[in-house]
C-alpha positions as CSV (number, residue, x, y, z in Angstrom):
1,X,-8.4,-33.5,0.8
2,X,-9.7,-30.3,0.3
3,X,-8.5,-27.9,-1.9
4,X,-8.5,-24.2,-2.6
5,X,-10.4,-23.4,-6.0
6,X,-8.2,-21.8,-8.5
7,X,-10.6,-20.1,-10.3
8,X,-8.7,-17.4,-11.9
9,X,-7.0,-21.0,-13.6
10,X,-9.5,-22.3,-14.6
11,X,-11.0,-19.7,-16.5
12,X,-7.4,-19.2,-18.4
13,X,-7.0,-22.5,-19.5
14,X,-10.4,-22.0,-20.9
15,X,-9.6,-18.8,-22.7
16,X,-6.2,-20.5,-23.7
17,X,-8.0,-23.6,-25.3
18,X,-10.2,-21.6,-27.1
19,X,-13.0,-23.0,-25.4
20,X,-16.2,-21.2,-24.9
21,X,-17.9,-22.4,-21.2
22,X,-20.4,-23.9,-22.4
23,X,-18.0,-26.5,-24.5
24,X,-16.1,-26.8,-21.3
25,X,-19.7,-27.6,-19.2
26,X,-20.6,-30.3,-21.4
27,X,-16.5,-32.0,-21.9
28,X,-16.7,-31.7,-18.4
29,X,-19.3,-33.0,-17.5
30,X,-21.1,-30.2,-15.5
31,X,-23.2,-27.1,-15.5
32,X,-23.4,-24.5,-17.5
33,X,-24.4,-22.3,-14.7
34,X,-21.8,-24.3,-11.6
35,X,-18.9,-23.5,-14.3
36,X,-20.6,-19.8,-14.7
37,X,-20.4,-19.2,-11.1
38,X,-16.2,-21.0,-10.2
39,X,-15.4,-18.5,-13.3
40,X,-17.0,-15.8,-11.4
41,X,-14.9,-17.2,-8.2
42,X,-17.1,-19.1,-5.7
43,X,-14.8,-22.3,-4.8
44,X,-16.3,-25.5,-7.1
45,X,-16.5,-29.0,-5.0
46,X,-14.6,-32.1,-5.4
47,X,-17.0,-33.9,-7.4
48,X,-16.8,-30.2,-10.1
49,X,-12.7,-29.7,-9.7
50,X,-12.0,-33.3,-10.5
51,X,-14.4,-33.5,-13.7
52,X,-12.8,-29.7,-14.9
53,X,-9.4,-31.4,-13.8
54,X,-10.5,-34.9,-16.3
55,X,-11.7,-32.0,-18.8
56,X,-8.2,-30.3,-19.2
57,X,-6.8,-33.4,-18.2
58,X,-3.9,-32.1,-15.5
59,X,-4.8,-33.6,-11.9
60,X,-7.1,-32.4,-9.9
61,X,-4.1,-30.1,-7.0
62,X,-3.6,-28.6,-11.0
63,X,-6.8,-26.6,-9.9
64,X,-6.2,-25.8,-6.9
65,X,-4.6,-22.8,-5.0
66,X,-0.5,-23.9,-3.7
67,X,-1.6,-22.4,-0.5
68,X,2.4,-21.5,-0.4
69,X,2.2,-19.2,-2.8
70,X,-1.4,-17.4,-2.1
71,X,0.9,-17.4,0.7
72,X,3.9,-15.3,-0.4
73,X,1.0,-13.0,-3.2
74,X,-0.5,-12.4,0.0
75,X,2.5,-11.1,2.1
76,X,3.8,-9.4,-1.3
77,X,0.7,-7.9,-1.1
78,X,0.7,-6.4,2.5
79,X,4.5,-5.8,2.2
80,X,3.3,-3.2,-0.7
81,X,0.9,-1.4,1.3
82,X,3.1,-1.0,4.1
83,X,5.2,0.7,1.4
84,X,3.2,2.7,0.6
85,X,1.9,3.5,3.3
86,X,5.9,4.9,4.5
87,X,5.8,6.6,1.4
88,X,2.9,8.4,2.1
89,X,2.9,9.2,5.5
90,X,6.7,10.6,4.4
91,X,4.6,12.8,1.5
92,X,2.9,14.2,4.4
93,X,5.9,14.7,6.6
94,X,7.4,16.7,3.5
95,X,4.5,18.8,2.6
96,X,4.5,20.3,6.5
97,X,7.8,20.2,6.4
98,X,7.4,23.1,3.6
99,X,4.3,25.2,5.8
100,X,6.3,25.0,8.8
101,X,9.6,26.1,7.3
102,X,7.5,29.1,5.7
103,X,5.9,29.5,8.6
104,X,9.6,29.9,11.1
105,X,10.7,32.6,8.1
106,X,8.1,34.2,8.3
107,X,7.6,34.9,12.1
108,X,12.1,35.2,11.9
109,X,11.8,38.2,9.2
110,X,8.6,39.3,11.5
111,X,11.9,39.1,14.3
112,X,14.3,41.2,12.3
113,X,16.3,38.7,13.6
114,X,16.9,34.1,13.3
115,X,15.4,33.4,16.5
116,X,13.3,30.3,14.4
117,X,16.8,28.4,13.9
118,X,17.1,25.7,16.5
119,X,13.2,24.7,15.3
120,X,14.1,24.7,11.4
121,X,17.2,22.4,12.7
122,X,15.7,19.7,14.5
123,X,12.7,19.5,12.5
124,X,14.9,19.8,9.0
125,X,17.1,16.4,11.0
126,X,13.1,14.9,12.0
127,X,12.8,14.7,8.0
128,X,15.8,13.9,7.0
129,X,15.5,10.6,9.5
130,X,12.1,9.8,8.6
131,X,13.6,9.6,4.7
132,X,16.4,7.6,5.4
133,X,13.8,5.2,7.1
134,X,12.4,5.5,4.1
135,X,15.0,4.6,2.1
136,X,15.7,1.2,4.4
137,X,11.7,-0.2,3.3
138,X,12.4,0.6,0.3
139,X,15.6,-1.9,0.3
140,X,14.3,-4.6,2.5
141,X,11.7,-4.5,0.4
142,X,13.8,-5.3,-3.3
143,X,16.2,-7.4,-1.1
144,X,13.0,-10.1,-0.3
145,X,12.0,-9.5,-3.3
146,X,14.8,-10.5,-5.2
147,X,15.9,-13.4,-3.4
C-alpha cells in the first residue's frame, strides 16, 4: 500500500522531541540528505517511512497523510477562497453602487428634478440581493464548519 508522506508531521515530531536532523537520521538509519529532502516536502519511499516509523516508535500509517483529513482540508481551503471571492464581489458592487448613486444624483440635480429615481431604486434592490447572497453563503459556511 502506498502512502502520501506527511512531511510536516515528520518535521514537527522531530522538533517536539528536540532532535536534530542528524540525530533522527542516525536513529532511523537513513541519510541526512534524505531526511532533509523529506522535511522540505519530498515524498519518502516505503522503506524510508518504515525506518522513520521505527525511530518514532509508531506505525507507518501514522506518518502518512490521512486522505479524509487531506480532502477535508482541501474542501475547507476551496470554500474559504469562494467565500473570499463572494465578499470581494460584494465590495466591488458596493463601491460601484456608491459611484453610480453619485452620478445619478448629479444627473438629477443638473436636470432640476429627481429623474433618476427608478435606476437608483433598482440598483439598490440589486445590491441588497447581493448582500443577502453573501450573508447566506457565510451562514452556510459556518453551519458546515460546525457540523
